[in-house]
C-alpha positions in Angstrom: 13.7 52.6 -54.1 17.1 53.8 -55.1 20.0 51.3 -55.4 23.6 52.5 -55.6 26.5 50.2 -56.4 29.3 51.0 -54.0 32.8 50.0 -53.0 34.5 50.4 -49.6 38.0 49.7 -48.4 38.9 47.0 -45.9 42.6 46.9 -45.3 44.2 46.9 -48.8 41.1 45.4 -50.5 38.1 47.0 -52.2 34.8 45.2 -51.4 31.7 45.7 -53.5 28.1 46.1 -52.4 24.7 47.7 -52.8 23.3 50.6 -50.8 19.5 50.6 -51.1 17.5 53.7 -49.9 13.9 54.9 -50.1 13.2 57.1 -53.2 12.6 60.3 -51.2 14.5 63.1 -49.6 15.8 63.1 -46.1 18.0 60.8 -43.9 17.1 57.2 -43.2 17.6 54.5 -40.6 19.7 51.7 -42.0 20.6 48.1 -41.5 24.0 46.6 -42.4 23.4 43.0 -43.6 26.2 40.6 -42.7 26.2 37.4 -44.7 26.5 33.8 -43.5 29.4 31.3 -44.1 30.7 30.1 -47.4 31.2 31.8 -50.8 28.0 33.9 -50.7 27.4 37.2 -52.4 25.6 40.3 -51.1 22.2 38.6 -51.4 23.4 35.4 -49.6 23.5 33.5 -52.8 25.9 30.6 -53.4 26.1 29.0 -56.8 24.7 25.7 -55.3 22.3 27.3 -52.8 20.9 30.7 -53.8 18.9 31.5 -50.7 18.5 35.2 -51.7 17.6 36.1 -48.1 19.2 39.6 -48.1 17.5 40.6 -51.3 14.1 39.7 -49.8 14.9 41.3 -46.4 16.0 44.5 -48.3 12.8 44.6 -50.2 10.8 44.2 -47.0 12.6 46.9 -45.1 12.7 49.4 -48.0 8.9 49.4 -48.1 9.1 50.6 -44.4 11.5 53.4 -45.1 14.6 51.6 -43.9 17.8 51.6 -45.9 20.2 48.6 -46.2 23.8 48.0 -47.1 24.7 44.5 -48.3 28.0 43.4 -49.7 29.9 40.6 -51.4 32.4 38.7 -49.2 36.1 38.7 -50.0 36.8 36.8 -53.2 33.1 36.6 -54.1 31.1 38.5 -56.7 32.7 41.9 -57.4 34.8 42.0 -54.2 38.6 41.7 -54.3 40.5 39.2 -52.2 40.9 35.4 -52.0 38.1 33.6 -50.2 40.3 30.6 -49.5 42.8 32.7 -47.5 40.2 34.5 -45.5 39.6 33.8 -41.8 36.7 34.5 -39.6 38.3 37.6 -38.1 39.0 39.0 -41.6 35.3 38.8 -42.1 34.8 40.7 -38.9 37.2 43.4 -40.2 35.2 43.6 -43.4 31.9 44.0 -41.6 33.5 46.8 -39.4 34.7 48.5 -42.6 31.2 48.3 -44.1 29.8 49.8 -41.0 32.3 52.7 -41.2 31.2 53.3 -44.8 27.5 53.3 -43.9 28.1 55.8 -41.1 29.8 58.2 -43.5 26.9 58.3 -45.9 25.1 61.6 -45.8 21.7 60.0 -46.4 21.9 57.7 -43.3 20.9 58.5 -39.8 24.0 57.7 -37.7 21.8 57.3 -34.6 19.7 54.6 -36.2 22.2 52.1 -37.8 21.6 48.4 -36.9 23.5 45.2 -37.7 21.7 42.1 -39.0 23.7 39.0 -39.3 22.7 35.5 -40.5 24.6 32.4 -39.3 28.3 33.4 -39.5 27.0 37.0 -39.8 25.3 36.6 -36.4 28.6 35.7 -34.9 30.2 38.7 -36.5 27.5 41.0 -35.2 28.0 39.6 -31.7 31.7 40.2 -32.0 31.3 43.8 -33.1 28.6 44.7 -30.6 30.3 42.9 -27.8 33.5 45.0 -28.4 31.8 48.4 -28.5 30.7 49.0 -32.1 28.5 52.1 -32.1 25.2 50.8 -33.4 21.6 51.2 -32.3 21.0 47.4 -32.0 21.7 44.0 -33.5 19.6 41.3 -35.0 20.9 37.7 -34.8 19.3 35.2 -37.3 20.4 31.7 -36.6 23.0 32.8 -34.1 24.9 30.8 -31.5 26.1 30.9 -27.9 28.8 28.2 -28.0 32.2 27.7 -29.6 32.3 26.7 -33.2 33.7 23.2 -32.5 30.7 22.4 -30.4 28.4 23.8 -33.1 30.0 21.5 -35.6 29.6 18.5 -33.4 25.9 19.3 -32.8 25.4 19.8 -36.5 26.9 16.4 -37.3 24.5 14.7 -35.0 21.5 16.5 -36.4 22.6 15.9 -40.0 23.2 12.2 -39.4 19.7 11.8 -37.8 18.1 13.6 -40.8 19.7 11.3 -43.4 17.5 8.9 -45.3 17.7 6.5 -48.2 21.0 5.3 -49.5 23.1 7.5 -47.2 21.5 6.2 -44.1 21.8 2.6 -45.4 25.5 3.0 -46.2 26.3 4.4 -42.8 24.5 1.5 -41.1 26.1 -1.1 -43.4 29.6 0.2 -43.0 29.1 0.9 -39.3 30.3 4.5 -39.7 30.6 6.5 -36.5 29.7 9.9 -37.9 30.9 11.8 -34.8 34.1 9.9 -34.5 34.9 10.5 -38.2 34.1 14.2 -37.9 36.3 14.6 -34.8 39.2 13.0 -36.7 38.8 15.6 -39.5 38.4 18.5 -37.0 41.6 17.4 -35.2 43.4 17.4 -38.6 42.3 20.9 -39.3 43.4 22.1 -35.9 46.9 20.6 -36.4 47.2 22.2 -39.9 48.7 25.6 -40.5 47.6 25.9 -44.1 45.0 28.4 -45.2 43.2 25.7 -47.2 43.5 22.1 -48.4 41.6 19.4 -50.0 39.9 16.5 -48.2 40.4 13.2 -50.0 41.7 15.3 -53.0 38.1 16.4 -53.7 36.5 18.8 -51.3 38.3 22.1 -50.7 38.0 23.6 -47.3 39.0 26.9 -45.8 41.1 25.6 -43.0 42.1 29.0 -41.6 38.4 30.0 -41.3 37.6 26.7 -39.7 40.3 27.0 -37.1 39.2 30.5 -36.1 35.5 29.5 -36.1 36.1 26.4 -34.0 38.0 28.4 -31.4 35.6 31.4 -31.2 32.9 31.4 -28.5 30.4 34.2 -29.0 29.1 33.8 -25.5 32.3 35.4 -24.3 31.5 38.6 -26.2 27.7 38.7 -25.3 28.1 40.2 -21.8 29.8 43.2 -23.4 26.8 44.0 -25.6 25.2 47.3 -24.5 22.6 47.7 -27.2 19.2 46.0 -27.8 19.3 42.5 -29.4 16.7 40.6 -31.3 17.5 36.9 -31.8 15.5 34.6 -34.1 16.2 30.8 -34.7 13.9 28.2 -36.3 12.8 25.2 -34.3 14.0 23.0 -37.1 17.4 24.6 -37.6 20.0 21.7 -37.8 23.0 24.0 -38.2 22.7 25.9 -34.9 21.1 24.7 -31.7 17.7 26.5 -31.1 18.5 26.0 -27.3 21.2 28.7 -27.7 18.4 31.3 -27.6 17.9 30.5 -23.9 21.7 30.5 -23.4 21.9 34.0 -24.9 19.2 35.2 -22.6 21.3 34.2 -19.6 24.5 36.0 -20.7 23.2 39.1 -22.7 22.6 41.9 -20.2 21.1 44.5 -22.5 17.5 44.7 -23.8 17.1 41.1 -25.3 14.1 39.7 -27.2 14.2 36.2 -28.8 11.9 34.0 -30.8 12.0 30.3 -31.8 10.1 30.0 -35.0 8.0 26.8 -35.2 9.1 24.7 -38.2 11.7 27.4 -39.2 15.0 26.3 -40.7 18.5 27.6 -41.0 17.8 29.1 -44.5 14.9 31.1 -43.1 12.2 29.0 -44.7 9.5 26.6 -43.3 9.9 22.8 -43.2 6.8 20.9 -42.1 8.5 17.5 -42.2 11.7 16.0 -40.7 14.5 18.6 -40.9 17.3 17.6 -43.3 19.9 19.2 -45.5 18.4 17.3 -48.5 15.3 19.4 -48.3 17.1 22.8 -48.6 16.6 23.1 -52.4 12.9 22.3 -52.1 12.6 24.9 -49.4 14.0 27.5 -51.8 10.8 27.3 -53.7 9.4 29.4 -50.8 10.2 33.0 -50.0 11.8 33.9 -46.7 9.4 33.2 -43.8 7.0 36.1 -43.4 7.0 35.6 -39.6 10.7 36.4 -39.6 10.4 39.4 -41.8 7.6 40.8 -39.6 9.5 40.3 -36.4 12.5 42.1 -37.9 10.6 45.1 -39.1 8.4 45.5 -36.0 11.4 45.3 -33.7 13.4 47.8 -35.8 10.5 50.3 -36.0 10.1 50.3 -32.2 13.8 51.2 -31.8 13.8 53.7 -34.6 10.8 55.5 -33.2 12.4 55.5 -29.8 15.6 57.0 -31.2 13.7 59.7 -33.1 11.9 60.7 -30.0 15.0 61.3 -27.9 
């Protein structure tokens, strides 16, 4: 493979990334990898949770002759900007700018550029495709079909049910209503006009991103998608509802394929036991689920072959 460190402009900022291509002559189909939420870099690594999913997806695709572009989010890694002042729709703008960069590359087939988004990246891919971005198709890993506020409420319920040990005991002892406590915090965020603030002087949150995320409903953009869609969610994902796959099938009018991966989790690994955030670090001892990688490359190859034959 050949890897090229690149920068592209998004508004007034310069964002950094890596363009990975086969080590051969010619032009190549390509996938723009759009990362999930939080301060994650081009490989989807956070300092506390290095899932490295985009590095592994890149390695899988490059073996099949498919190029990728992955990039650091604003204020992360080598990219300019301030993460704490960045909203969801700033991230949409950045992904659109990355797409423009990829289309301008001489080595890339402009008729065979795909979007692949994970978590927040799936929302961004939906937004772009639903509003007419010229791509050959989109892949939604752990995507959603409901507004962000409803996602957060569903998450809170799943996380509470997955708690064990001391945390579970304390919640029961103190009679904490997890959903009520969460709603109180969400209402505070919605009333705020700050870009960010600290919760109880400890946890720093990007309030601007949260407000935009809570208000955005990807299902409203899905009917506008005119390109093929592949959606994959794990059955043990506790951050997005696997039932949203069925909801997507009801509103997406284009060629739509979806898979619920048995025992798959939000971080694209396998969990045989009860799903819980506390097992994420243990899951990272695994590589990305090979079933997911296989579905991605098989789906892409069919669309690439079809495009080449036109």
